[in-house]
ROTI-20916 format. One record per residue (C-alpha): x, y, z negated; residue in three letters. Coordinates in steps of 0.5 Angstrom, whole numbers, plus 500, padded with zeros to 3 digits. Each point is the difference from the previous one (the first is absolute). Layout:
N
<r x="X" y="Y" z="Z" r="ALA"/>
...
//
This chain:
448
<r x="520" y="182" z="649" r="MET"/>
<r x="501" y="505" z="495" r="LYS"/>
<r x="506" y="504" z="499" r="ALA"/>
<r x="504" y="500" z="494" r="VAL"/>
<r x="503" y="507" z="498" r="ASN"/>
<r x="495" y="504" z="504" r="ASP"/>
<r x="501" y="507" z="499" r="ASN"/>
<r x="496" y="505" z="503" r="SER"/>
<r x="505" y="505" z="501" r="ARG"/>
<r x="503" y="499" z="507" r="PRO"/>
<r x="507" y="501" z="501" r="ASN"/>
<r x="501" y="507" z="503" r="ALA"/>
<r x="502" y="500" z="508" r="GLY"/>
<r x="499" y="493" z="502" r="ARG"/>
<r x="496" y="494" z="500" r="LYS"/>
<r x="499" y="497" z="494" r="LYS"/>
<r x="505" y="494" z="499" r="PRO"/>
<r x="497" y="493" z="500" r="SER"/>
<r x="498" y="497" z="493" r="VAL"/>
<r x="501" y="494" z="496" r="GLU"/>
<r x="494" y="496" z="500" r="LEU"/>
<r x="497" y="496" z="495" r="GLU"/>
<r x="503" y="493" z="499" r="PRO"/>
<r x="497" y="494" z="504" r="ASP"/>
<r x="501" y="494" z="495" r="PRO"/>
<r x="497" y="495" z="506" r="ASP"/>
<r x="506" y="502" z="504" r="ALA"/>
<r x="505" y="499" z="495" r="VAL"/>
<r x="497" y="493" z="498" r="ASP"/>
<r x="500" y="498" z="508" r="ARG"/>
<r x="508" y="503" z="501" r="ILE"/>
<r x="502" y="496" z="494" r="ARG"/>
<r x="497" y="494" z="502" r="ALA"/>
<r x="503" y="500" z="507" r="SER"/>
<r x="507" y="500" z="497" r="ALA"/>
<r x="501" y="493" z="500" r="ALA"/>
<r x="499" y="500" z="508" r="LEU"/>
<r x="506" y="504" z="501" r="SER"/>
<r x="505" y="495" z="496" r="VAL"/>
<r x="502" y="496" z="506" r="PRO"/>
<r x="502" y="506" z="504" r="LYS"/>
<r x="503" y="505" z="494" r="LEU"/>
<r x="501" y="495" z="494" r="GLY"/>
<r x="497" y="499" z="493" r="HIS"/>
<r x="504" y="506" z="497" r="SER"/>
<r x="499" y="505" z="505" r="LEU"/>
<r x="493" y="498" z="501" r="ALA"/>
<r x="498" y="501" z="493" r="TYR"/>
<r x="504" y="507" z="499" r="HIS"/>
<r x="496" y="505" z="498" r="PRO"/>
<r x="499" y="506" z="504" r="MET"/>
<r x="495" y="507" z="500" r="SER"/>
<r x="498" y="502" z="506" r="ILE"/>
<r x="494" y="505" z="503" r="GLY"/>
<r x="496" y="498" z="505" r="TYR"/>
<r x="497" y="505" z="505" r="VAL"/>
<r x="494" y="498" z="505" r="ARG"/>
<r x="502" y="506" z="504" r="ASN"/>
<r x="503" y="506" z="500" r="LYS"/>
<r x="494" y="504" z="498" r="PHE"/>
<r x="499" y="496" z="494" r="ASP"/>
<r x="502" y="499" z="493" r="GLY"/>
<r x="505" y="495" z="498" r="PHE"/>
<r x="498" y="494" z="496" r="GLN"/>
<r x="505" y="498" z="494" r="PRO"/>
<r x="502" y="493" z="500" r="LEU"/>
<r x="505" y="499" z="494" r="ARG"/>
<r x="504" y="495" z="498" r="ASN"/>
<r x="498" y="495" z="505" r="VAL"/>
<r x="504" y="494" z="503" r="PRO"/>
<r x="504" y="502" z="506" r="LEU"/>
<r x="498" y="493" z="503" r="GLY"/>
<r x="493" y="503" z="500" r="GLY"/>
<r x="502" y="506" z="503" r="ILE"/>
<r x="503" y="497" z="506" r="PHE"/>
<r x="494" y="495" z="501" r="GLN"/>
<r x="495" y="505" z="500" r="ALA"/>
<r x="504" y="506" z="504" r="PHE"/>
<r x="506" y="498" z="503" r="LEU"/>
<r x="500" y="492" z="502" r="SER"/>
<r x="497" y="502" z="507" r="GLU"/>
<r x="498" y="505" z="505" r="HIS"/>
<r x="493" y="502" z="500" r="ARG"/>
<r x="496" y="502" z="506" r="GLU"/>
<r x="497" y="507" z="500" r="GLN"/>
<r x="498" y="506" z="504" r="SER"/>
<r x="505" y="505" z="497" r="LYS"/>
<r x="507" y="500" z="496" r="LYS"/>
<r x="498" y="504" z="494" r="ASP"/>
<r x="496" y="495" z="496" r="LEU"/>
<r x="502" y="496" z="494" r="HIS"/>
<r x="506" y="503" z="497" r="GLY"/>
<r x="504" y="499" z="494" r="LEU"/>
<r x="504" y="505" z="495" r="ILE"/>
<r x="505" y="496" z="497" r="TYR"/>
<r x="500" y="502" z="493" r="GLY"/>
<r x="495" y="502" z="494" r="ASN"/>
<r x="497" y="507" z="501" r="GLY"/>
<r x="495" y="503" z="495" r="LEU"/>
<r x="495" y="505" z="503" r="GLY"/>
<r x="502" y="504" z="506" r="TYR"/>
<r x="504" y="497" z="506" r="ARG"/>
<r x="506" y="504" z="500" r="THR"/>
<r x="507" y="499" z="498" r="ASP"/>
<r x="500" y="503" z="493" r="VAL"/>
<r x="494" y="496" z="498" r="CYS"/>
<r x="503" y="493" z="501" r="PHE"/>
<r x="504" y="497" z="494" r="GLU"/>
<r x="504" y="495" z="504" r="THR"/>
<r x="502" y="497" z="506" r="VAL"/>
<r x="500" y="493" z="501" r="ASP"/>
<r x="503" y="498" z="507" r="ALA"/>
<r x="504" y="504" z="505" r="LEU"/>
<r x="497" y="501" z="507" r="THR"/>
<r x="503" y="502" z="506" r="TYR"/>
<r x="497" y="501" z="507" r="ASP"/>
<r x="504" y="499" z="506" r="ILE"/>
<r x="498" y="502" z="507" r="ASP"/>
<r x="506" y="499" z="504" r="ASN"/>
<r x="499" y="497" z="507" r="THR"/>
<r x="504" y="493" z="500" r="GLY"/>
<r x="502" y="500" z="493" r="LYS"/>
<r x="494" y="495" z="497" r="TYR"/>
<r x="505" y="494" z="500" r="ASN"/>
<r x="506" y="504" z="497" r="ALA"/>
<r x="495" y="503" z="494" r="VAL"/>
<r x="498" y="493" z="499" r="CYS"/>
<r x="508" y="498" z="500" r="ASP"/>
<r x="502" y="505" z="495" r="ALA"/>
<r x="495" y="498" z="495" r="PHE"/>
<r x="501" y="493" z="500" r="LYS"/>
<r x="508" y="502" z="499" r="GLU"/>
<r x="498" y="504" z="494" r="PHE"/>
<r x="498" y="494" z="497" r="GLY"/>
<r x="494" y="503" z="496" r="CYS"/>
<r x="493" y="498" z="500" r="ALA"/>
<r x="496" y="504" z="505" r="SER"/>
<r x="495" y="500" z="506" r="VAL"/>
<r x="501" y="503" z="507" r="VAL"/>
<r x="494" y="501" z="504" r="TYR"/>
<r x="498" y="503" z="507" r="THR"/>
<r x="495" y="506" z="499" r="THR"/>
<r x="494" y="502" z="504" r="PHE"/>
<r x="503" y="503" z="506" r="ASN"/>
<r x="506" y="495" z="501" r="HIS"/>
<r x="500" y="499" z="507" r="GLY"/>
<r x="497" y="506" z="502" r="ARG"/>
<r x="502" y="503" z="507" r="SER"/>
<r x="495" y="506" z="501" r="ARG"/>
<r x="498" y="505" z="496" r="GLN"/>
<r x="497" y="508" z="500" r="LYS"/>
<r x="504" y="506" z="499" r="LEU"/>
<r x="495" y="504" z="497" r="GLN"/>
<r x="498" y="505" z="494" r="ASP"/>
<r x="507" y="503" z="498" r="LYS"/>
<r x="504" y="496" z="505" r="GLU"/>
<r x="496" y="503" z="506" r="PHE"/>
<r x="500" y="507" z="498" r="ALA"/>
<r x="508" y="499" z="498" r="ALA"/>
<r x="501" y="497" z="507" r="LEU"/>
<r x="496" y="506" z="504" r="LEU"/>
<r x="504" y="505" z="496" r="ALA"/>
<r x="506" y="497" z="501" r="ARG"/>
<r x="499" y="500" z="508" r="ARG"/>
<r x="498" y="507" z="501" r="LYS"/>
<r x="495" y="498" z="506" r="LYS"/>
<r x="493" y="501" z="501" r="PHE"/>
<r x="496" y="494" z="497" r="PRO"/>
<r x="498" y="498" z="507" r="SER"/>
<r x="507" y="499" z="503" r="VAL"/>
<r x="501" y="492" z="499" r="PRO"/>
<r x="505" y="498" z="495" r="VAL"/>
<r x="506" y="496" z="502" r="SER"/>
<r x="503" y="493" z="498" r="ASP"/>
<r x="506" y="504" z="498" r="GLU"/>
<r x="497" y="505" z="496" r="GLU"/>
<r x="496" y="495" z="496" r="VAL"/>
<r x="506" y="496" z="499" r="ALA"/>
<r x="504" y="506" z="497" r="GLU"/>
<r x="495" y="502" z="496" r="PHE"/>
<r x="499" y="493" z="497" r="CYS"/>
<r x="508" y="500" z="499" r="ALA"/>
<r x="499" y="507" z="496" r="SER"/>
<r x="496" y="498" z="494" r="ILE"/>
<r x="501" y="494" z="495" r="SER"/>
<r x="493" y="497" z="501" r="LYS"/>
<r x="501" y="498" z="507" r="TYR"/>
<r x="508" y="500" z="501" r="SER"/>
<r x="501" y="493" z="500" r="GLU"/>
<r x="495" y="499" z="506" r="LEU"/>
<r x="504" y="497" z="506" r="LYS"/>
<r x="498" y="501" z="507" r="ASN"/>
<r x="495" y="505" z="499" r="VAL"/>
<r x="495" y="502" z="506" r="THR"/>
<r x="494" y="504" z="501" r="VAL"/>
<r x="493" y="497" z="502" r="LEU"/>
<r x="495" y="503" z="505" r="HIS"/>
<r x="505" y="504" z="504" r="GLU"/>
<r x="501" y="504" z="494" r="GLY"/>
<r x="493" y="503" z="500" r="LYS"/>
<r x="497" y="502" z="493" r="ILE"/>
<r x="495" y="495" z="498" r="GLN"/>
<r x="493" y="502" z="497" r="ASP"/>
<r x="501" y="507" z="500" r="ALA"/>
<r x="494" y="502" z="496" r="VAL"/>
<r x="499" y="495" z="494" r="GLU"/>
<r x="507" y="498" z="499" r="ASN"/>
<r x="505" y="503" z="505" r="PRO"/>
<r x="507" y="495" z="500" r="HIS"/>
<r x="505" y="497" z="505" r="PHE"/>
<r x="500" y="493" z="500" r="GLU"/>
<r x="507" y="496" z="500" r="MET"/>
<r x="503" y="493" z="501" r="GLN"/>
<r x="507" y="497" z="498" r="HIS"/>
<r x="503" y="494" z="498" r="ASP"/>
<r x="496" y="496" z="494" r="PRO"/>
<r x="501" y="502" z="493" r="GLU"/>
<r x="503" y="496" z="495" r="GLU"/>
<r x="496" y="503" z="493" r="LYS"/>
<r x="501" y="496" z="494" r="SER"/>
<r x="500" y="501" z="492" r="ARG"/>
<r x="504" y="497" z="495" r="SER"/>
<r x="499" y="499" z="493" r="ILE"/>
<r x="505" y="499" z="495" r="LEU"/>
<r x="497" y="497" z="493" r="PHE"/>
<r x="503" y="502" z="494" r="LEU"/>
<r x="503" y="497" z="493" r="LYS"/>
<r x="496" y="505" z="496" r="LYS"/>
<r x="496" y="506" z="502" r="PRO"/>
<r x="504" y="507" z="501" r="ILE"/>
<r x="497" y="504" z="494" r="PRO"/>
<r x="500" y="507" z="504" r="LEU"/>
<r x="499" y="504" z="493" r="ALA"/>
<r x="507" y="497" z="499" r="VAL"/>
<r x="504" y="501" z="506" r="VAL"/>
<r x="496" y="506" z="503" r="GLY"/>
<r x="497" y="501" z="507" r="GLN"/>
<r x="507" y="502" z="502" r="ASP"/>
<r x="503" y="494" z="497" r="GLY"/>
<r x="495" y="495" z="503" r="PHE"/>
<r x="502" y="504" z="507" r="ARG"/>
<r x="507" y="499" z="499" r="ALA"/>
<r x="499" y="492" z="498" r="ILE"/>
<r x="495" y="499" z="506" r="TYR"/>
<r x="505" y="503" z="505" r="HIS"/>
<r x="506" y="497" z="497" r="ALA"/>
<r x="497" y="493" z="501" r="VAL"/>
<r x="497" y="501" z="507" r="GLY"/>
<r x="507" y="502" z="503" r="THR"/>
<r x="503" y="494" z="496" r="THR"/>
<r x="496" y="495" z="503" r="ILE"/>
<r x="498" y="503" z="507" r="LEU"/>
<r x="507" y="504" z="501" r="ASP"/>
<r x="499" y="504" z="507" r="THR"/>
<r x="493" y="498" z="501" r="ILE"/>
<r x="496" y="506" z="499" r="SER"/>
<r x="493" y="500" z="496" r="TYR"/>
<r x="495" y="504" z="498" r="ASP"/>
<r x="502" y="505" z="495" r="LYS"/>
<r x="493" y="502" z="498" r="SER"/>
<r x="499" y="493" z="496" r="CYS"/>
<r x="504" y="503" z="495" r="GLU"/>
<r x="494" y="502" z="497" r="ASN"/>
<r x="497" y="496" z="494" r="PRO"/>
<r x="493" y="501" z="502" r="SER"/>
<r x="501" y="499" z="507" r="ARG"/>
<r x="495" y="495" z="503" r="ILE"/>
<r x="503" y="494" z="504" r="HIS"/>
<r x="495" y="496" z="504" r="TRP"/>
<r x="500" y="493" z="500" r="THR"/>
<r x="501" y="495" z="506" r="PRO"/>
<r x="495" y="502" z="505" r="ALA"/>
<r x="499" y="499" z="508" r="LYS"/>
<r x="495" y="503" z="505" r="PRO"/>
<r x="494" y="496" z="502" r="LEU"/>
<r x="502" y="495" z="505" r="ARG"/>
<r x="507" y="502" z="500" r="SER"/>
<r x="505" y="495" z="504" r="SER"/>
<r x="507" y="503" z="497" r="VAL"/>
<r x="504" y="495" z="495" r="GLY"/>
<r x="498" y="503" z="493" r="HIS"/>
<r x="504" y="496" z="495" r="SER"/>
<r x="501" y="500" z="492" r="VAL"/>
<r x="507" y="498" z="498" r="GLU"/>
<r x="501" y="498" z="492" r="VAL"/>
<r x="507" y="500" z="497" r="PHE"/>
<r x="501" y="496" z="494" r="LYS"/>
<r x="505" y="502" z="495" r="GLY"/>
<r x="501" y="504" z="493" r="GLU"/>
<r x="496" y="506" z="499" r="LEU"/>
<r x="504" y="506" z="501" r="PHE"/>
<r x="503" y="504" z="494" r="ASP"/>
<r x="500" y="507" z="501" r="TRP"/>
<r x="503" y="502" z="493" r="GLU"/>
<r x="507" y="498" z="503" r="VAL"/>
<r x="499" y="506" z="505" r="ILE"/>
<r x="497" y="504" z="495" r="TRP"/>
<r x="506" y="500" z="496" r="ASN"/>
<r x="505" y="502" z="505" r="GLU"/>
<r x="496" y="506" z="502" r="ILE"/>
<r x="497" y="502" z="494" r="LYS"/>
<r x="506" y="505" z="498" r="THR"/>
<r x="500" y="503" z="507" r="ASP"/>
<r x="492" y="501" z="499" r="ILE"/>
<r x="501" y="504" z="493" r="GLU"/>
<r x="505" y="504" z="503" r="LYS"/>
<r x="496" y="502" z="506" r="ARG"/>
<r x="494" y="502" z="495" r="ARG"/>
<r x="505" y="504" z="496" r="LEU"/>
<r x="502" y="504" z="506" r="GLU"/>
<r x="493" y="501" z="502" r="THR"/>
<r x="498" y="503" z="493" r="ILE"/>
<r x="506" y="505" z="501" r="LYS"/>
<r x="498" y="502" z="507" r="LEU"/>
<r x="493" y="501" z="497" r="SER"/>
<r x="502" y="504" z="494" r="GLU"/>
<r x="505" y="504" z="505" r="ALA"/>
<r x="494" y="502" z="505" r="ARG"/>
<r x="496" y="502" z="494" r="ARG"/>
<r x="506" y="505" z="497" r="GLN"/>
<r x="501" y="502" z="507" r="ALA"/>
<r x="492" y="502" z="501" r="ARG"/>
<r x="500" y="504" z="493" r="GLU"/>
<r x="506" y="504" z="502" r="MET"/>
<r x="497" y="502" z="507" r="ALA"/>
<r x="494" y="502" z="496" r="GLY"/>
<r x="494" y="497" z="503" r="ALA"/>
<r x="494" y="504" z="499" r="GLU"/>
<r x="493" y="499" z="501" r="GLY"/>
<r x="496" y="494" z="501" r="VAL"/>
<r x="507" y="496" z="501" r="ALA"/>
<r x="502" y="502" z="493" r="ALA"/>
<r x="493" y="498" z="497" r="GLN"/>
<r x="501" y="493" z="503" r="VAL"/>
<r x="507" y="499" z="498" r="ALA"/>
<r x="498" y="502" z="493" r="GLN"/>
<r x="494" y="495" z="500" r="CYS"/>
<r x="505" y="494" z="503" r="LEU"/>
<r x="505" y="502" z="494" r="ASP"/>
<r x="495" y="497" z="496" r="HIS"/>
<r x="497" y="494" z="504" r="ILE"/>
<r x="505" y="493" z="500" r="PRO"/>
<r x="501" y="498" z="507" r="ALA"/>
<r x="499" y="493" z="497" r="SER"/>
<r x="493" y="501" z="499" r="ILE"/>
<r x="495" y="495" z="503" r="GLU"/>
<r x="500" y="500" z="508" r="TYR"/>
<r x="493" y="503" z="500" r="LYS"/>
<r x="502" y="506" z="496" r="LYS"/>
<r x="506" y="500" z="504" r="TRP"/>
<r x="497" y="500" z="506" r="PHE"/>
<r x="495" y="506" z="498" r="SER"/>
<r x="506" y="504" z="497" r="ALA"/>
<r x="503" y="499" z="507" r="LEU"/>
<r x="494" y="502" z="504" r="ALA"/>
<r x="499" y="506" z="495" r="ALA"/>
<r x="507" y="503" z="501" r="ILE"/>
<r x="498" y="499" z="508" r="HIS"/>
<r x="494" y="504" z="499" r="ASN"/>
<r x="502" y="506" z="496" r="GLU"/>
<r x="506" y="501" z="504" r="THR"/>
<r x="497" y="499" z="507" r="ASP"/>
<r x="504" y="494" z="502" r="GLY"/>
<r x="506" y="505" z="500" r="SER"/>
<r x="508" y="497" z="500" r="ASP"/>
<r x="500" y="504" z="493" r="ALA"/>
<r x="495" y="495" z="498" r="GLY"/>
<r x="503" y="494" z="503" r="ARG"/>
<r x="506" y="502" z="496" r="SER"/>
<r x="496" y="500" z="493" r="LEU"/>
<r x="497" y="493" z="502" r="ALA"/>
<r x="507" y="497" z="501" r="HIS"/>
<r x="503" y="503" z="494" r="GLU"/>
<r x="494" y="498" z="495" r="TRP"/>
<r x="500" y="493" z="503" r="SER"/>
<r x="507" y="499" z="499" r="MET"/>
<r x="500" y="501" z="493" r="ARG"/>
<r x="497" y="492" z="500" r="ALA"/>
<r x="506" y="498" z="504" r="PRO"/>
<r x="498" y="492" z="499" r="GLU"/>
<r x="494" y="502" z="504" r="LEU"/>
<r x="502" y="506" z="505" r="TYR"/>
<r x="500" y="498" z="507" r="ASP"/>
<r x="502" y="506" z="504" r="GLU"/>
<r x="496" y="497" z="507" r="SER"/>
<r x="494" y="499" z="496" r="ARG"/>
<r x="499" y="507" z="497" r="VAL"/>
<r x="501" y="503" z="507" r="ASP"/>
<r x="495" y="495" z="503" r="LYS"/>
<r x="495" y="502" z="495" r="ILE"/>
<r x="502" y="507" z="501" r="TRP"/>
<r x="499" y="500" z="507" r="ASP"/>
<r x="493" y="496" z="500" r="GLY"/>
<r x="497" y="505" z="495" r="LEU"/>
<r x="494" y="504" z="503" r="GLU"/>
<r x="497" y="507" z="497" r="ARG"/>
<r x="493" y="499" z="503" r="ASP"/>
<r x="498" y="495" z="494" r="GLN"/>
<r x="493" y="501" z="497" r="ARG"/>
<r x="501" y="506" z="495" r="ALA"/>
<r x="498" y="495" z="494" r="ASP"/>
<r x="505" y="495" z="502" r="ARG"/>
<r x="506" y="505" z="501" r="LYS"/>
<r x="506" y="500" z="495" r="ALA"/>
<r x="502" y="506" z="498" r="SER"/>
<r x="503" y="504" z="495" r="MET"/>
<r x="495" y="498" z="495" r="GLY"/>
<r x="502" y="493" z="501" r="THR"/>
<r x="508" y="502" z="498" r="LEU"/>
<r x="497" y="503" z="494" r="ILE"/>
<r x="496" y="494" z="498" r="PHE"/>
<r x="506" y="495" z="501" r="LEU"/>
<r x="505" y="505" z="496" r="ALA"/>
<r x="495" y="500" z="494" r="ARG"/>
<r x="499" y="493" z="500" r="GLU"/>
<r x="508" y="499" z="499" r="ASN"/>
<r x="500" y="507" z="496" r="CYS"/>
<r x="494" y="502" z="497" r="PRO"/>
<r x="502" y="507" z="497" r="GLU"/>
<r x="503" y="502" z="508" r="PHE"/>
<r x="497" y="507" z="502" r="CYS"/>
<r x="501" y="502" z="507" r="PRO"/>
<r x="504" y="506" z="501" r="GLY"/>
<r x="503" y="500" z="493" r="ARG"/>
<r x="507" y="499" z="500" r="THR"/>
<r x="502" y="501" z="492" r="GLY"/>
<r x="503" y="494" z="496" r="ALA"/>
<r x="494" y="498" z="497" r="LYS"/>
<r x="497" y="498" z="507" r="TYR"/>
<r x="506" y="498" z="505" r="LYS"/>
<r x="503" y="493" z="500" r="LYS"/>
<r x="507" y="499" z="500" r="SER"/>
<r x="502" y="497" z="506" r="ASN"/>
<r x="508" y="500" z="498" r="ALA"/>
<r x="498" y="496" z="494" r="ALA"/>
<r x="496" y="495" z="504" r="ALA"/>
<r x="505" y="499" z="505" r="TYR"/>
<r x="505" y="499" z="495" r="ALA"/>
<r x="496" y="495" z="497" r="LYS"/>
<r x="499" y="496" z="506" r="MET"/>
<r x="508" y="500" z="501" r="VAL"/>
<r x="501" y="497" z="493" r="ARG"/>
<r x="495" y="495" z="501" r="GLU"/>
<r x="503" y="498" z="506" r="MET"/>
<r x="507" y="500" z="497" r="GLY"/>
<r x="504" y="503" z="505" r="VAL"/>
<r x="503" y="507" z="499" r="SER"/>
<r x="498" y="506" z="504" r="PRO"/>
//
């Protein structure tokens, strides 16, 4: 299928994100027609509640938008039973209305809250928690539910070797593997970990790894359906994360869940199981009212606005400190451009600007500080860990014709301020950051 919003100019520094695909009217019609089949399990009002989702065939493909389709049809098509397949990352859903690219800032709404729980021995407790909460939800076991063997490979393999400080030919012990797993969140919930094959490295040439065994995992995904979609333009990315975790801790209490599910554009794989699996997979449906997220939002909104104001103040303080320090050379030129580029620009341009800062400052700490200071000027979008993650992943060995540079920053600055002239500092060319800061404060209705 042909991509919508197909822009030939790639994002600097990383693979181009998956794009929105052209709508498939036949798929929408099939889903709407199947809604009636879900009435016995969901009830009439829930079965015909409208939702918007993005369907993803695999993690490398774009997303197929399915807008304003009945929840019952979605349930019948994707959630009612486990599909047998060779690997887990096939047939996923993004619960929201996305436009263009599969990135958080390209999604307008979130239509359901999803929580992944990987804790051993907690599946029944998760089901009980959502049943007691009393709102419409679905809990199902995921592809690796019941898994008792897996490989330590790639980054985990290298980290374990570095931790041991021994020659790779020396077999690893059960104690070393157990201590390593306990030290990282990905494996911290595993119980009774032991190493297989006498602790020797397997497939040393093609894919070196250790293989370990442990108690069967209980992996599940929980979907809480919402009374109405959460508009991200209204609550902001930071507001959505606050809502997400407030609801999660309210329902699950001390049961830990995967924090990365706070991303609106995250793919959630639908119920599936390995071929010829004998593990007991199940889908649990809990009837009830659709969850009203606005109740929690009204409780936390004031705190979110205060936090945004503090972020703006910190950004302004950093800018003033930088100016007082008298930054020179490339860093000063980068900073001058950033003063004329709104941090709230669309994601592709923001990413290109971040890559340009990285490339022009050689990935230095000063450049990272500039990236944070600039991004903080849009506090409702700012995510410190995301900026750091992107910064750490950027590379300077891009093709010359695709490399983000000072020219990228000048281009973006002139988009916002046509009279901008790099190197000029006169009143005609210099935009007033103080005025912009005062305006943001006034719009929030909070005194600085």
